[in-house]
MDTraj code that builds the backbone (N, CA, C; nanometers):
import mdtraj as md
import numpy as np

residues = "MET PRO HIS GLU HIS HIS HIS GLY CYS GLY HIS ASP ALA HIS ASP HIS ASP HIS ASP GLN ILE ASP ASP LEU GLY PRO GLN ASP SER LEU PHE ASN GLN ILE ASP ARG GLU ASN ILE VAL ALA LEU ASN GLY ASP GLY ASP PRO SER VAL LEU VAL LYS PRO TRP HIS ASP ARG LEU ASP GLU THR LYS SER LEU GLN SER ASP ASP ASP ASP GLU LEU ILE VAL HIS ILE PRO PHE ASN THR SER VAL LYS LEU ARG GLY PHE MET LEU LYS ALA GLY PRO GLY ALA VAL THR PRO LYS LYS VAL ALA LEU TYR THR GLY ASP SER VAL MET SER PHE ASP ASP LEU SER ASP LYS VAL PRO LEU GLN GLU LEU GLU VAL VAL GLU SER ARG GLU VAL GLY GLU TYR PRO LEU ARG THR ALA LYS PHE SER ASN VAL SER SER ILE THR LEU PHE PHE PRO GLU SER GLN GLY ALA ASP LYS VAL GLN ILE TYR TYR ILE GLY PHE LEU GLY SER TRP SER GLU HIS LYS ARG GLY PRO VAL VAL THR VAL TYR GLU ALA GLN ALA ASN LEU ALA ASP HIS GLU LYS ILE GLN GLY THR ASP GLY ALA PHE SER SER ALA GLN PHE".split()
xyz = np.array([
    [0.9436, -1.3765, 2.1606],
    [0.9145, -1.3110, 2.2868],
    [0.7866, -1.2311, 2.2737],
    [0.7103, -1.2097, 2.3848],
    [0.5857, -1.1349, 2.3752],
    [0.6117, -0.9889, 2.3435],
    [0.5183, -0.9262, 2.2731],
    [0.5333, -0.7869, 2.2355],
    [0.4113, -0.7079, 2.2804],
    [0.4344, -0.5896, 2.3325],
    [0.3270, -0.4979, 2.3673],
    [0.3560, -0.3634, 2.3027],
    [0.3868, -0.3682, 2.1731],
    [0.4269, -0.2480, 2.1030],
    [0.3067, -0.1625, 2.0672],
    [0.3317, -0.0340, 2.0550],
    [0.2261, 0.0601, 2.0224],
    [0.1921, 0.0538, 1.8746],
    [0.0698, 0.0927, 1.8443],
    [0.0155, 0.0869, 1.7090],
    [-0.0073, 0.2295, 1.6615],
    [0.0603, 0.2681, 1.5541],
    [0.0447, 0.4035, 1.5015],
    [-0.0143, 0.4004, 1.3631],
    [-0.0963, 0.5012, 1.3317],
    [-0.1606, 0.5075, 1.2007],
    [-0.1593, 0.6500, 1.1517],
    [-0.1248, 0.6682, 1.0249],
    [-0.1188, 0.8024, 0.9689],
    [-0.2529, 0.8713, 0.9673],
    [-0.3627, 0.7969, 0.9582],
    [-0.4949, 0.8564, 0.9472],
    [-0.5336, 0.9308, 1.0739],
    [-0.4907, 0.8823, 1.1901],
    [-0.5304, 0.9440, 1.3158],
    [-0.4498, 1.0684, 1.3482],
    [-0.3334, 1.0829, 1.2874],
    [-0.2448, 1.1912, 1.3268],
    [-0.2910, 1.3256, 1.2729],
    [-0.3264, 1.3318, 1.1450],
    [-0.3739, 1.4563, 1.0870],
    [-0.4396, 1.4266, 0.9541],
    [-0.5092, 1.5267, 0.9007],
    [-0.5775, 1.5082, 0.7740],
    [-0.4776, 1.5063, 0.6602],
    [-0.5104, 1.4329, 0.5552],
    [-0.4244, 1.4232, 0.4381],
    [-0.4999, 1.4680, 0.3153],
    [-0.4260, 1.5147, 0.2167],
    [-0.4844, 1.5549, 0.0898],
    [-0.4958, 1.4327, 0.0010],
    [-0.6170, 1.4033, -0.0443],
    [-0.6379, 1.2852, -0.1271],
    [-0.5930, 1.3078, -0.2706],
    [-0.5699, 1.4331, -0.3106],
    [-0.5293, 1.4610, -0.4470],
    [-0.3864, 1.4141, -0.4700],
    [-0.3567, 1.3849, -0.5960],
    [-0.2215, 1.3439, -0.6292],
    [-0.1259, 1.4619, -0.6154],
    [-0.0019, 1.4313, -0.5775],
    [0.1019, 1.5319, -0.5608],
    [0.2042, 1.5120, -0.6710],
    [0.2504, 1.6226, -0.7297],
    [0.3533, 1.6123, -0.8325],
    [0.4788, 1.5510, -0.7725],
    [0.5227, 1.4404, -0.8297],
    [0.6414, 1.3713, -0.7816],
    [0.7401, 1.3648, -0.8968],
    [0.8463, 1.4433, -0.8898],
    [0.9385, 1.4576, -1.0017],
    [1.0521, 1.3563, -0.9960],
    [1.0250, 1.2406, -0.9395],
    [1.1258, 1.1366, -0.9286],
    [1.1265, 1.0460, -1.0503],
    [1.1760, 0.9229, -1.0346],
    [1.1786, 0.8275, -1.1456],
    [1.0387, 0.8073, -1.2040],
    [1.0324, 0.7813, -1.3342],
    [0.9028, 0.7659, -1.4002],
    [0.8218, 0.6511, -1.3429],
    [0.8893, 0.5488, -1.2906],
    [0.8155, 0.4355, -1.2354],
    [0.8050, 0.4429, -1.0832],
    [0.8174, 0.5636, -1.0280],
    [0.7940, 0.5821, -0.8850],
    [0.6473, 0.5551, -0.8535],
    [0.6217, 0.4856, -0.7437],
    [0.4849, 0.4516, -0.7038],
    [0.4335, 0.5440, -0.5934],
    [0.4922, 0.6617, -0.5810],
    [0.4535, 0.7551, -0.4749],
    [0.3030, 0.7814, -0.4733],
    [0.2454, 0.8126, -0.5884],
    [0.1030, 0.8459, -0.5934],
    [0.0119, 0.7234, -0.5905],
    [0.0684, 0.6040, -0.5938],
    [-0.0122, 0.4820, -0.5813],
    [-0.0176, 0.4320, -0.4366],
    [0.0523, 0.4992, -0.3459],
    [0.0518, 0.4590, -0.2049],
    [-0.0637, 0.5271, -0.1326],
    [-0.1383, 0.4496, -0.0553],
    [-0.2488, 0.5018, 0.0254],
    [-0.1895, 0.5572, 0.1551],
    [-0.1380, 0.6787, 0.1478],
    [-0.0622, 0.7354, 0.2601],
    [-0.1474, 0.7505, 0.3860],
    [-0.2759, 0.7703, 0.3679],
    [-0.3653, 0.7928, 0.4814],
    [-0.3789, 0.6698, 0.5710],
    [-0.3551, 0.5512, 0.5151],
    [-0.3794, 0.4276, 0.5901],
    [-0.2524, 0.3475, 0.6188],
    [-0.1376, 0.4132, 0.6164],
    [-0.0136, 0.3472, 0.6574],
    [-0.0173, 0.3242, 0.8086],
    [0.0263, 0.2072, 0.8502],
    [0.0233, 0.1704, 0.9921],
    [0.1634, 0.1292, 1.0366],
    [0.2016, 0.1710, 1.1570],
    [0.3287, 0.1283, 1.2154],
    [0.3032, 0.0611, 1.3493],
    [0.3713, -0.0493, 1.3737],
    [0.3687, -0.1160, 1.5036],
    [0.5024, -0.0917, 1.5728],
    [0.4952, -0.0468, 1.6979],
    [0.6112, -0.0051, 1.7764],
    [0.6776, 0.1182, 1.7162],
    [0.5969, 0.2026, 1.6518],
    [0.6482, 0.3269, 1.5964],
    [0.6097, 0.4453, 1.6827],
    [0.6999, 0.5388, 1.6987],
    [0.6763, 0.6587, 1.7780],
    [0.6536, 0.7759, 1.6826],
    [0.5268, 0.7997, 1.6452],
    [0.4957, 0.9088, 1.5541],
    [0.4053, 0.8648, 1.4410],
    [0.3887, 0.9542, 1.3446],
    [0.3007, 0.9327, 1.2305],
    [0.3781, 0.8642, 1.1179],
    [0.3438, 0.7399, 1.0820],
    [0.4213, 0.6687, 0.9797],
    [0.4049, 0.7241, 0.8388],
    [0.3007, 0.8047, 0.8150],
    [0.2803, 0.8571, 0.6796],
    [0.3904, 0.9546, 0.6383],
    [0.4677, 1.0078, 0.7355],
    [0.5755, 1.1020, 0.7010],
    [0.6881, 1.0331, 0.6251],
    [0.6900, 0.9002, 0.6259],
    [0.7959, 0.8267, 0.5565],
    [0.7801, 0.8318, 0.4051],
    [0.6572, 0.8473, 0.3578],
    [0.6303, 0.8468, 0.2137],
    [0.6261, 0.9916, 0.1665],
    [0.7382, 1.0377, 0.1132],
    [0.7555, 1.1780, 0.0755],
    [0.7717, 1.1907, -0.0755],
    [0.7390, 1.3078, -0.1314],
    [0.7712, 1.3317, -0.2727],
    [0.9219, 1.3220, -0.2943],
    [0.9598, 1.2957, -0.4173],
    [1.1005, 1.2727, -0.4505],
    [1.1900, 1.3881, -0.4063],
    [1.1428, 1.5121, -0.4227],
    [1.2279, 1.6268, -0.3891],
    [1.2491, 1.6409, -0.2380],
    [1.1702, 1.5678, -0.1571],
    [1.1863, 1.5723, -0.0112],
    [1.2533, 1.4468, 0.0443],
    [1.3044, 1.3609, -0.0426],
    [1.3542, 1.2306, 0.0029],
    [1.4721, 1.2412, 0.0998],
    [1.5499, 1.3487, 0.0926],
    [1.6657, 1.3652, 0.1810],
    [1.6326, 1.4471, 0.3056],
    [1.5086, 1.4905, 0.3175],
    [1.4670, 1.5715, 0.4322],
    [1.4785, 1.4913, 0.5619],
    [1.5432, 1.5497, 0.6624],
    [1.5606, 1.4813, 0.7905],
    [1.4839, 1.5497, 0.9034],
    [1.3896, 1.6389, 0.8682],
    [1.3105, 1.7049, 0.9723],
    [1.1938, 1.6179, 1.0181],
    [1.1537, 1.5208, 0.9353],
    [1.0442, 1.4302, 0.9708],
    [1.0923, 1.2870, 0.9569],
    [1.0672, 1.2070, 1.0597],
    [1.1120, 1.0677, 1.0574],
    [1.0221, 0.9848, 1.1476],
    [1.0404, 0.8551, 1.1408],
    [0.9720, 0.7619, 1.2306],
    [1.0776, 0.6819, 1.3045],
    [1.0645, 0.6782, 1.4359],
    [1.1578, 0.6028, 1.5194],
    [1.0812, 0.4927, 1.5908],
    [1.1484, 0.3807, 1.6138],
    [1.0849, 0.2752, 1.6921],
    [1.0672, 0.3231, 1.8361],
    [0.9774, 0.2582, 1.9083],
    [0.9388, 0.3072, 2.0402],
    [1.0069, 0.2305, 2.1536],
    [0.9590, 0.1094, 2.1819],
    [1.0069, 0.0360, 2.2992],
    [1.1447, -0.0266, 2.2804],
    [1.1761, -0.0673, 2.1579],
    [1.3047, -0.1314, 2.1299],
    [1.3399, -0.1051, 1.9845],
    [1.4269, -0.1866, 1.9258],
    [1.4721, -0.1590, 1.7892],
    [1.3977, -0.2399, 1.6834],
    [1.2810, -0.2950, 1.7179],
    [1.1967, -0.3627, 1.6193],
    [1.0900, -0.2661, 1.5688],
    [1.0572, -0.2779, 1.4403],
    [0.9575, -0.1887, 1.3818],
    [0.8886, -0.2588, 1.2654],
    [0.7562, -0.2458, 1.2595],
    [0.6773, -0.2947, 1.1463],
    [0.6070, -0.1755, 1.0827],
    [0.6143, -0.1667, 0.9497],
    [0.5418, -0.0635, 0.8752],
    [0.4589, -0.1331, 0.7679],
    [0.3274, -0.1123, 0.7735],
    [0.2349, -0.1720, 0.6759],
    [0.1890, -0.0626, 0.5808],
    [0.2114, -0.0830, 0.4499],
    [0.1833, 0.0194, 0.3492],
    [0.0848, -0.0353, 0.2461],
    [-0.0375, 0.0191, 0.2413],
    [-0.1337, -0.0219, 0.1378],
    [-0.1193, 0.0641, 0.0123],
    [-0.1602, 0.0084, -0.1006],
    [-0.1595, 0.0810, -0.2272],
    [-0.3028, 0.1095, -0.2703],
    [-0.3191, 0.2134, -0.3521],
    [-0.4517, 0.2483, -0.4031],
    [-0.4960, 0.1577, -0.5169],
    [-0.4031, 0.0847, -0.5739],
    [-0.4307, -0.0002, -0.6884],
    [-0.3334, -0.1173, -0.6862],
    [-0.3513, -0.2111, -0.7758],
    [-0.2620, -0.3262, -0.7821],
    [-0.1289, -0.2847, -0.8454],
    [-0.0172, -0.3220, -0.7810],
    [0.1145, -0.2807, -0.8294],
    [0.2055, -0.4013, -0.8480],
    [0.3080, -0.3801, -0.9298],
    [0.4147, -0.4778, -0.9489],
    [0.5447, -0.4086, -0.9115],
    [0.6126, -0.4596, -0.8101],
    [0.7295, -0.3918, -0.7541],
    [0.8586, -0.4434, -0.8156],
    [0.9480, -0.3506, -0.8471],
    [1.0816, -0.3883, -0.8947],
    [1.1915, -0.3337, -0.8046],
    [1.1581, -0.2327, -0.7207],
    [1.2609, -0.1730, -0.6371],
    [1.2045, -0.1125, -0.5100],
    [1.2874, -0.1106, -0.4061],
    [1.2525, -0.0545, -0.2756],
    [1.3574, 0.0503, -0.2414],
    [1.3131, 0.1681, -0.1947],
    [1.4049, 0.2760, -0.1603],
    [1.3905, 0.3107, -0.0126],
    [1.5044, 0.3370, 0.0517],
    [1.5047, 0.3595, 0.1960],
    [1.6131, 0.4594, 0.2340],
    [1.5747, 0.5542, 0.3188],
    [1.6722, 0.6418, 0.3848],
    [1.6517, 0.6251, 0.5341],
    [1.7556, 0.5869, 0.6043],
    [1.7453, 0.5581, 0.7470],
    [1.8731, 0.6032, 0.8173],
    [1.8751, 0.5789, 0.9490],
    [1.9954, 0.6100, 1.0253],
    [2.0001, 0.7544, 1.0721],
    [2.1209, 0.8121, 1.0737],
    [2.2482, 0.7489, 1.0362],
    [2.3083, 0.6707, 1.1525],
    [2.4178, 0.6034, 1.1247],
    [2.4912, 0.5332, 1.2287],
    [2.4179, 0.4137, 1.2844],
    [2.4268, 0.3958, 1.4162],
    [2.3781, 0.2751, 1.4817],
    [2.2266, 0.2611, 1.4801],
    [2.1514, 0.3723, 1.4563],
    [2.0048, 0.3615, 1.4511],
    [1.9557, 0.3159, 1.3136],
    [2.0470, 0.2920, 1.2206],
    [2.0107, 0.2355, 1.0907],
    [1.9647, 0.0910, 1.1104],
    [1.8529, 0.0504, 1.0488],
    [1.8137, -0.0912, 1.0572],
    [1.9226, -0.1801, 0.9971],
    [1.9396, -0.2970, 1.0558],
    [2.0379, -0.3912, 1.0030],
    [1.9868, -0.4572, 0.8761],
    [1.8572, -0.4862, 0.8720],
    [1.7961, -0.5483, 0.7543],
    [1.6470, -0.5192, 0.7549],
    [1.5814, -0.5517, 0.6439],
    [1.4368, -0.5377, 0.6327],
    [1.3823, -0.6608, 0.5622],
    [1.2734, -0.7150, 0.6161],
    [1.2057, -0.8299, 0.5565],
    [1.0739, -0.7824, 0.4969],
    [1.0413, -0.8297, 0.3765],
    [0.9227, -0.7839, 0.3046],
    [0.8208, -0.8964, 0.2910],
    [0.6956, -0.8622, 0.3222],
    [0.5832, -0.9551, 0.3131],
    [0.4695, -0.8853, 0.2391],
    [0.3855, -0.9626, 0.1718],
    [0.2656, -0.9067, 0.1106],
    [0.1424, -0.9635, 0.1794],
    [0.0316, -0.8930, 0.1666],
    [-0.0933, -0.9348, 0.2304],
    [-0.1716, -0.8129, 0.2730],
    [-0.3048, -0.8234, 0.2696],
    [-0.3897, -0.7082, 0.2980],
    [-0.3941, -0.6716, 0.4453],
    [-0.3826, -0.7692, 0.5336],
    [-0.3994, -0.7419, 0.6764],
    [-0.2693, -0.6915, 0.7383],
    [-0.2844, -0.6153, 0.8473],
    [-0.1687, -0.5679, 0.9232],
    [-0.1170, -0.6834, 1.0083],
    [0.0075, -0.7228, 0.9881],
    [0.0646, -0.8366, 1.0593],
    [0.1312, -0.7904, 1.1882],
    [0.1111, -0.8671, 1.2942],
    [0.1743, -0.8371, 1.4223],
    [0.3125, -0.9013, 1.4272],
    [0.3875, -0.8712, 1.5331],
    [0.5191, -0.9331, 1.5507],
    [0.5054, -1.0845, 1.5649],
    [0.4014, -1.1292, 1.6339],
    [0.3794, -1.2733, 1.6488],
    [0.3431, -1.3378, 1.5153],
    [0.2643, -1.2669, 1.4326],
    [0.2288, -1.3194, 1.3005],
    [0.3544, -1.3441, 1.2170],
    [0.4458, -1.2486, 1.2196],
    [0.5645, -1.2574, 1.1346],
    [0.6611, -1.3659, 1.1809],
    [0.6534, -1.4023, 1.3074],
    [0.7440, -1.5064, 1.3573],
    [0.7165, -1.6412, 1.2924],
    [0.5959, -1.6578, 1.2361],
    [0.5584, -1.7846, 1.1724],
    [0.5637, -1.7780, 1.0199],
    [0.6074, -1.6646, 0.9647],
    [0.6047, -1.6479, 0.8196],
    [0.7451, -1.6302, 0.7634],
    [0.7633, -1.6783, 0.6416],
    [0.8897, -1.6600, 0.5701],
    [0.8747, -1.5394, 0.4785],
    [0.9632, -1.4404, 0.4865],
    [0.9500, -1.3226, 0.4005],
    [0.9707, -1.3574, 0.2536],
    [0.9078, -1.2789, 0.1663],
    [0.9293, -1.2974, 0.0232],
    [1.0707, -1.2573, -0.0160],
    [1.1260, -1.1604, 0.0568],
    [1.2641, -1.1190, 0.0323],
    [1.3160, -1.0479, 0.1567],
    [1.4440, -1.0631, 0.1823],
    [1.5096, -0.9969, 0.2954],
    [1.6305, -0.9207, 0.2429],
    [1.6448, -0.7959, 0.2867],
    [1.7499, -0.7087, 0.2351],
    [1.8405, -0.6618, 0.3480],
    [1.9704, -0.6624, 0.3240],
    [2.0659, -0.6031, 0.4168],
    [2.0690, -0.4524, 0.3909],
    [2.0530, -0.3726, 0.4953],
    [2.0463, -0.2275, 0.4799],
    [2.1860, -0.1673, 0.4940],
    [2.2213, -0.0819, 0.3981],
    [2.3509, -0.0143, 0.3993],
    [2.3402, 0.1130, 0.4829],
    [2.4360, 0.1350, 0.5717],
    [2.4374, 0.2557, 0.6551],
    [2.4871, 0.3728, 0.5716],
    [2.3995, 0.4730, 0.5517],
    [2.4338, 0.5882, 0.4687],
    [2.3320, 0.6986, 0.4923],
    [2.3707, 0.8230, 0.4667],
    [2.2755, 0.9340, 0.4736],
    [2.2005, 0.9500, 0.3420],
    [2.2403, 0.8767, 0.2397],
    [2.1744, 0.8840, 0.1099],
    [2.0574, 0.7855, 0.1046],
    [1.9754, 0.7986, 0.0008],
    [1.8669, 0.7034, -0.0219],
    [1.9243, 0.5796, -0.0894],
    [1.9051, 0.4648, -0.0272],
    [1.9503, 0.3398, -0.0871],
    [1.8408, 0.2782, -0.1717],
    [1.8770, 0.2299, -0.2906],
    [1.7807, 0.1612, -0.3776],
    [1.8151, 0.0132, -0.3814],
    [1.7160, -0.0705, -0.3509],
    [1.7365, -0.2145, -0.3397],
    [1.6471, -0.2857, -0.4410],
    [1.7046, -0.3642, -0.5319],
    [1.6224, -0.4357, -0.6304],
    [1.5407, -0.5464, -0.5647],
    [1.4190, -0.5645, -0.6132],
    [1.3309, -0.6700, -0.5638],
    [1.3125, -0.7766, -0.6709],
    [1.2809, -0.8978, -0.6270],
    [1.2519, -1.0068, -0.7204],
    [1.1100, -0.9867, -0.7731],
    [1.1005, -0.9292, -0.8910],
    [0.9714, -0.8851, -0.9450],
    [0.8682, -0.9966, -0.9487],
    [0.9111, -1.1179, -0.9787],
    [0.8166, -1.2294, -0.9888],
    [0.7443, -1.2551, -0.8570],
    [0.8065, -1.2176, -0.7456],
    [0.7451, -1.2393, -0.6145],
    [0.6583, -1.1221, -0.5702],
    [0.6668, -1.0112, -0.6431],
    [0.5940, -0.8913, -0.6015],
    [0.5063, -0.8380, -0.7146],
    [0.4323, -0.9275, -0.7788],
    [0.3359, -0.8868, -0.8805],
    [0.1961, -0.8912, -0.8198],
    [0.1087, -0.8046, -0.8676],
    [-0.0295, -0.7994, -0.8191],
    [-0.0351, -0.7760, -0.6679],
    [0.0400, -0.6770, -0.6209],
    [0.0499, -0.6463, -0.4778],
    [-0.0488, -0.5346, -0.4424],
    [-0.1287, -0.5561, -0.3386],
    [-0.2219, -0.4528, -0.2920],
    [-0.1722, -0.3842, -0.1653],
    [-0.0833, -0.4492, -0.0912],
    [-0.0213, -0.3879, 0.0263],
    [0.1047, -0.4663, 0.0608],
    [0.1933, -0.4005, 0.1348],
    [0.3197, -0.4637, 0.1703],
    [0.3529, -0.4328, 0.3158],
    [0.4115, -0.5297, 0.3830],
    [0.4540, -0.5126, 0.5218],
    [0.6058, -0.5193, 0.5278],
    [0.6661, -0.4191, 0.5913],
    [0.8106, -0.4109, 0.6087],
    [0.8428, -0.4365, 0.7553],
    [0.9293, -0.5330, 0.7803],
    [0.9687, -0.5666, 0.9174],
    [1.1169, -0.5369, 0.9347],
    [1.1461, -0.4434, 1.0248],
    [1.2838, -0.4096, 1.0599],
    [1.3121, -0.4750, 1.1956],
    [1.3826, -0.5891, 1.1992],
    [1.3949, -0.6667, 1.3229],
    [1.4993, -0.6155, 1.4213],
    [1.5958, -0.5365, 1.3731],
    [1.6999, -0.4895, 1.4644],
    [1.7772, -0.3740, 1.4019],
    [1.8441, -0.2994, 1.4893],
    [1.9271, -0.1876, 1.4448],
    [2.0704, -0.2350, 1.4226],
    [2.1556, -0.1398, 1.3882],
    [2.2982, -0.1711, 1.3731],
    [2.3756, -0.1336, 1.4999],
    [2.3098, -0.1550, 1.6163],
    [2.3787, -0.1369, 1.7434],
    [2.3071, -0.0507, 1.8447],
    [2.2097, 0.0298, 1.8025],
    [2.1376, 0.1174, 1.8949],
    [2.0150, 0.0460, 1.9508],
    [1.9492, 0.1099, 2.0489],
    [1.8280, 0.0500, 2.1048],
    [1.7023, 0.0977, 2.0322],
    [1.7193, 0.1750, 1.9240],
    [1.6093, 0.2216, 1.8398],
    [1.6510, 0.2098, 1.6939],
    [1.5518, 0.2122, 1.6039],
    [1.5800, 0.2335, 1.4618],
    [1.5108, 0.3625, 1.4201],
    [1.5674, 0.4295, 1.3199],
    [1.5112, 0.5550, 1.2721],
    [1.5065, 0.5532, 1.1196],
    [1.3896, 0.5912, 1.0649],
    [1.3687, 0.5893, 0.9202],
    [1.3148, 0.7250, 0.8765],
    [1.3677, 0.7750, 0.7638],
    [1.3257, 0.9047, 0.7106],
    [1.2398, 0.8924, 0.5849],
    [1.2686, 0.7935, 0.5026],
    [1.2037, 0.7887, 0.3711],
    [1.1887, 0.6446, 0.3249],
    [1.0701, 0.6150, 0.2689],
    [1.0425, 0.4859, 0.2058],
    [0.9783, 0.5130, 0.0701],
    [1.0245, 0.4436, -0.0324],
    [0.9659, 0.4569, -0.1655],
    [0.9714, 0.3248, -0.2400],
    [0.8923, 0.3163, -0.3465],
    [0.8880, 0.1948, -0.4275],
    [0.8934, 0.2309, -0.5756],
    [0.9513, 0.1406, -0.6537],
    [0.9559, 0.1537, -0.7990],
    [0.8837, 0.0348, -0.8604],
    [0.8123, 0.0597, -0.9697],
    [0.7419, -0.0498, -1.0346],
    [0.6372, 0.0008, -1.1309],
    [0.5368, -0.0812, -1.1544],
    [0.4280, -0.0466, -1.2450],
    [0.2966, -0.0728, -1.1741],
    [0.1893, -0.0198, -1.2305],
    [0.0595, -0.0350, -1.1657],
    [-0.0502, -0.0453, -1.2699],
    [-0.1641, -0.0949, -1.2264],
    [-0.2822, -0.1027, -1.3119],
    [-0.4001, -0.0510, -1.2323],
    [-0.4884, 0.0209, -1.3003],
    [-0.6048, 0.0765, -1.2331],
    [-0.7081, -0.0326, -1.2098],
    [-0.7732, -0.0279, -1.0911],
    [-0.8858, -0.1172, -1.0666],
    [-1.0052, -0.0643, -1.1452],
    [-1.0614, -0.1466, -1.2326],
    [-1.1761, -0.1037, -1.3118],
    [-1.2911, -0.2015, -1.2942],
    [-1.4100, -0.1468, -1.2906],
    [-1.5266, -0.2335, -1.2858],
    [-1.5455, -0.3009, -1.4207],
    [-1.6054, -0.4181, -1.4178],
    [-1.6347, -0.4870, -1.5422],
    [-1.7419, -0.4130, -1.6198],
    [-1.7495, -0.4331, -1.7519],
    [-1.8486, -0.3627, -1.8332],
    [-1.9902, -0.4033, -1.7955],
    [-2.0793, -0.3070, -1.7996],
    [-2.2200, -0.3344, -1.7740],
    [-2.2838, -0.3804, -1.9041],
    [-2.3376, -0.4998, -1.9031],
    [-2.3966, -0.5571, -2.0239],
    [-2.5476, -0.5399, -2.0184],
    [-2.6030, -0.4734, -2.1181],
    [-2.7477, -0.4554, -2.1282],
    [-2.8001, -0.5442, -2.2396],
    [-2.8981, -0.6268, -2.2074],
    [-2.9546, -0.7191, -2.3056],
    [-3.0833, -0.6591, -2.3614],
    [-3.0874, -0.6430, -2.4918],
    [-3.2070, -0.5924, -2.5580],
    [-3.2792, -0.7080, -2.6267],
    [-3.4121, -0.6955, -2.6351],
    [-3.4905, -0.7986, -2.7024],
    [-3.4735, -0.7867, -2.8528],
    [-3.4332, -0.8947, -2.9159],
    [-3.4262, -0.8945, -3.0617],
    [-3.5666, -0.8999, -3.1210],
    [-3.6566, -0.9694, -3.0516],
    [-3.7953, -0.9787, -3.0972],
    [-3.8833, -0.9861, -2.9740],
    [-3.9838, -0.9030, -2.9684],
    [-4.0688, -0.8980, -2.8500],
    [-4.1443, -1.0285, -2.8326],
    [-4.1500, -1.0751, -2.7091],
    [-4.2287, -1.1926, -2.6756],
    [-4.3560, -1.1434, -2.6092],
    [-4.4695, -1.1581, -2.6779],
    [-4.5941, -1.1017, -2.6279],
    [-4.6336, -1.1597, -2.4935],
    [-4.5937, -1.2815, -2.4659],
    [-4.6324, -1.3449, -2.3400],
    [-4.5665, -1.2771, -2.2214],
    [-4.4560, -1.2034, -2.2466],
    [-4.3845, -1.1381, -2.1379],
    [-4.4401, -1.0006, -2.1063],
    [-4.5325, -0.9489, -2.1875],
    [-4.5835, -0.8142, -2.1688],
    [-4.7199, -0.8167, -2.1022],
    [-4.7542, -0.7034, -2.0415],
    [-4.8812, -0.6951, -1.9712],
    [-4.9984, -0.7063, -2.0688],
    [-5.1059, -0.7652, -2.0184],
    [-5.2273, -0.7726, -2.0989],
    [-5.2941, -0.6355, -2.1042],
    [-5.3604, -0.6081, -2.2153],
    [-5.4336, -0.4834, -2.2297],
    [-5.5772, -0.5068, -2.1858],
    [-5.6214, -0.4246, -2.0924],
    [-5.7562, -0.4438, -2.0398],
    [-5.8595, -0.4381, -2.1515],
    [-5.9575, -0.5295, -2.1416],
    [-6.0673, -0.5303, -2.2375],
    [-6.0396, -0.6098, -2.3618],
    [-5.9244, -0.6783, -2.3658],
    [-5.8943, -0.7551, -2.4872],
    [-5.8839, -0.9030, -2.4580],
    [-5.9137, -0.9452, -2.3309],
    [-5.9040, -1.0867, -2.2922],
    [-5.7652, -1.1433, -2.3185],
    [-5.6675, -1.0590, -2.2973],
    [-5.5307, -1.1075, -2.3116],
    [-5.4771, -1.0940, -2.4506],
    [-5.5602, -1.0560, -2.5467],
    [-5.5124, -1.0436, -2.6842],
    [-5.4636, -0.9026, -2.7089],
    [-5.3649, -0.8896, -2.7946],
    [-5.3148, -0.7591, -2.8339],
    [-5.3873, -0.7188, -2.9617],
    [-5.4704, -0.6157, -2.9512],
    [-5.5493, -0.5751, -3.0672],
    [-5.4696, -0.4813, -3.1548],
    [-5.4983, -0.4862, -3.2824],
    [-5.4321, -0.3954, -3.3744],
    [-5.5015, -0.2609, -3.3697],
    [-5.4317, -0.1580, -3.4083],
    [-5.4889, -0.0240, -3.4037],
    [-5.6026, -0.0129, -3.5028],
    [-5.7088, 0.0551, -3.4612],
    [-5.8240, 0.0741, -3.5474],
    [-5.8204, 0.2141, -3.6059],
    [-5.8333, 0.2248, -3.7342],
    [-5.8325, 0.3547, -3.8006],
    [-5.9687, 0.3806, -3.8598],
])
top = md.Topology()
chain = top.add_chain()
for i, resn in enumerate(residues, 1):
    res = top.add_residue(resn, chain, resSeq=i)
    for name in ("N", "CA", "C"):
        top.add_atom(name, md.element.get_by_symbol(name[0]), res)
traj = md.Trajectory(xyz[None], top)
């Protein structure tokens, strides 16, 4: 069906601190590898960056993202570096506004609802209704070398909206590094490559003492 859902981006809502934040969660938490400033939500009512919280705020229910026109929601999350995902964490709901499931896709571009209708997700998870943070294992082989991920919540568990409080990922990461700069030095000078000395007809004269 056609969609005219609103497009939300964390960057437009307010300024963010680019510095890393102490995250006292699991050692393989990818909180500081998420580019929180550039998270995008389609059909989201509010700032999607509030979903990515430090571990000690994971149960906080004062900030959330709710779907807007109906119970479909897309959240696109870029990473600052290449990551390998092993787990997905979610706090949503409670009750009927809990998403029924979530489909995961990788790719740099923000996918629309129409884009996703033609794609098969890398993995689809059934969401458990709970006030706690649910941890869902991912098929690591399908989520290696990931630069961004798209989460599609296609329906609620009975309400006309979905509501999400917290999203997190577990895994490993590698820093993007430039290749080494190689400087080539001459092992032996080639006189033909050097400028001629005026007054010598192109010859290099030896020093006169």
